N, C-alpha and C positions, 0 to 999 in steps of 0.2 A: 513838246513835251518838255520845255523848260520852266512854262507855268506850271505844269503839274509836279515837276521836282521842286520847285520851290512850297506848292502848298505841301506836301509829302513832308519835308524839312519842317514846316510851319508845325505841322499836326503832333510828327515826333516830338519838338520842343515845348509844345505845350502839354501832353502827357507826361514827359520829363518832370515838369513843374508838379501836376496836380498829384500824378498817382502815389509818388511818395507822402504827401499829406495826409492824404486818405489812409494810407499805409499804417502810418504813424500814429492814428488818433489811438488813445489808450482806452479802456473800459477797465476802472478796477474792480466793480463787480464780481464779473464775469473772471476775474483774475484770481479770485479770494476761494481758497479750497472750501467747500459746505458739505456738511451734512445735515439731512430732514429725516423728521422723525413725526408718527403720530403714535399717542397713547393713548390710555384710559386709569380712572380712578372711578373706586367702589366705594362707598362706606354704607355701612348698616346702623342705622339709627332706631330709639326707639320713638311708634309715633306720641306726639303729643298735641292730635285732633284725634276726635271720634265725632261723627255723626248718625244720628237716630230719629228716626222721625215714625211717629203712630197716628192714625187716622181713624177717628169715628165718622160712623156711614148714619144716614137716615134715608129710607125710600118713602115715597108718597105716590098717590094716584096723578096721573096728569090733570087732575084738575085742582090737587091740593096749591093754596097758596104757599108759593115759593117762600117769601118772609115767615111762614109758620113754620115750615120744616127747618130752615135756618136755626130759628130758635128754639126748636126743641131738639137740634143736634147740638148748639153750643151748650144746653145746659147739660147734657151727657159729658162733655168733654169738660167742663168747668171744673169738678174736683179733680180730674188728672191733671189739667193744666195748674190748678192750684197746687198738687203736691210737687210736680216737676220744679214749679218756679221755687218752692219752700228748699228743697231736697238740694237742688243745683247751687241755689244761691247764685254769686258772682263767678263761677267756676264755669258759665255755661250760657249761653244766648239760645234765645228760645224765639221760633217765631208763629203764628198762627197763618194758616194759609185756608183760605175756603176755597171749593170748587164745587159748582153748579151744571150739572149735565143731564141730557133727557135719554130716557134711556126706551132704546128702541125695539121696534119686535116687526118681524115679516111676515105678510100676509102673502101667503102662496097662492091664495085663489084670484086675489086682485093683482098680485105679481108687484106690489109695494111695500114699502116700510112705512109704519106709522109709531108715533108717540105711544109706549108704555105707561110709561110713569116717569117721576125726576129721581135724582139721586143727589143727595148733598153730601159733600165730603169735608169733613174737617181736619185738617192734617195738622199736627204740632211737631215742627223740625226745631231737634235739637244739637247744638253742636258744642260737645265738652272738652276744653283746651287746658292741655297740663296734665303730664304724665302720671301725677298725684293723683289729680280729678279723674283721671280715666280709671284707674284701679279702685278708686274708693268707690266712686258715685256710678260707672257706667251701668256695675249690674243693676242698681234699684229703675233704672227707665225699663228691664223687664219683670218688674214685680207687677204680674197680672190682678194682683188684688187691690192694688192702690190704680193701676192704670189700663182699667180691661178695655182695651180697645179691638177694635176690629182688625187691624193690620197692624204690625210691626216693622219695620225694614232698619236692616245694619243690625252692629254698627260696622262703618264705613271708617276704616281706619287710615290716616295720612298723616301730614306732616302741616302746619300753617305755614303762612308766607314767611315769618322770620324763620321757622325751624327749617323748612326748605334752604332758604339763603344759608345758614349757617351748615347746612348737610351739604350744599354742594360746592361750600367753599373749601370745605376739609376735604370734598371729592378731587376739588381740583389742584389742591396742595399735595396728593397723593399722584395725580398726573403729572404735573409738574418733574416729581423726583423719578416716577417712570421714564420720563421723554430725557431726563440727561443719562441716567443709566443707560439707554437704549442707544444714545448717541456716543456716548463712550467705549460701547461695544464694537462700534464701527472704527474707532480710531486704531492707524496702524502703528508699529513700532517708533517712538520719537514723537507724535503728533499729540495734542492738546485741544480739548474743547475750550474752544472762544467763547464771545460773548451772540447772544440771541441776534440773529438779523431778523425775523421776521417769526411772530406769533399768532396765533389766532384760534379759536374756539370752532370746532366742527361745528354747524348749524342744524337743528334738529335732533341734537343727539341728548338734550339733558331733558331726560323725562324720569322721572318719579317710578321704580317698578315695588308696587306692594306684594310685601310676602303675608303669611299667613292669614288669608282672608276665609278661615275657617268660625272666624267669630260670628260672621254674617250670618251663618245658621245656629246661634244661640235661640235655644225656642225659648218662646212668648210668655209659658207658662212659670216661668222660674222663680222659684219661691222666696230665694236669698240671692245675695249676689256672688256666691261663691265659686257658681258654674261659669258665670261670665268673666269673672277676673281669672280664672285659671286661664281661659282662651286669651285673653287680652295681654296678660304678666308676658305671653311668650310670642307676643307681635313685636316685627320689626318693618322695615320702610328699609328698602335699598334704593340708593341715591347713585346712578352711573354717570359721568362727562366725559367727553373726548376732548382732546386739546393737540396741536402740532406744533412745531419748532421747525425752525432752520437755522442751526448753529452754525459759526466761523470755527475752521481746524486752523489751530495755529501750528506750527513744526516748518522742519526741514522741506524744501520743493527742490 
């Protein structure tokens, strides 16, 4: 019994030395009153970039030499390409993309597919940059008299990398202002908003949202630029971002 009593007294003495130290360990972060908020910002900007593509096609028999089909199709596209480069000047980048594919047909009796012929496509991709260039020159790409293409796609209105970065900066400024307003709305009488203890952008939320895509349906046979310009001038791009903050709260405790 005496041995057990000595062991119990030693355990009580040890606990008395250790437990007060653990209980007294400070945790300054958890002692600071905070408020966490998430907010978003949105801006509407005029597009500074538009993409249009025009395609010329040439069909031939499966026995036709591919090189001859390509040359013939390039001759068809050459006047339009020269017109586009002349009219767009330095306000656009122009890229020619060739494509060759086999056209297939299904033989029901044999139950197999076979080559019917060849299709050569020469696509001219035009990217117009700048608000003024879009207003003044975009409509020229729908002039069927000078660009008698077999297919025209666009315009796809959007923002250049520089334009998107500037729009995101404006949107984030609005998001920060909204976050501060929301945080202040959570304060009690006598409290003040302190410094930001943590901040960060919500991932996968920076997505350009394009408005007024009606311009894509602009007819290919527009004789002048008036119709296309009317659609483009009303186009906007919405850029929306989200962010979050954790603020310190100052005041009586």
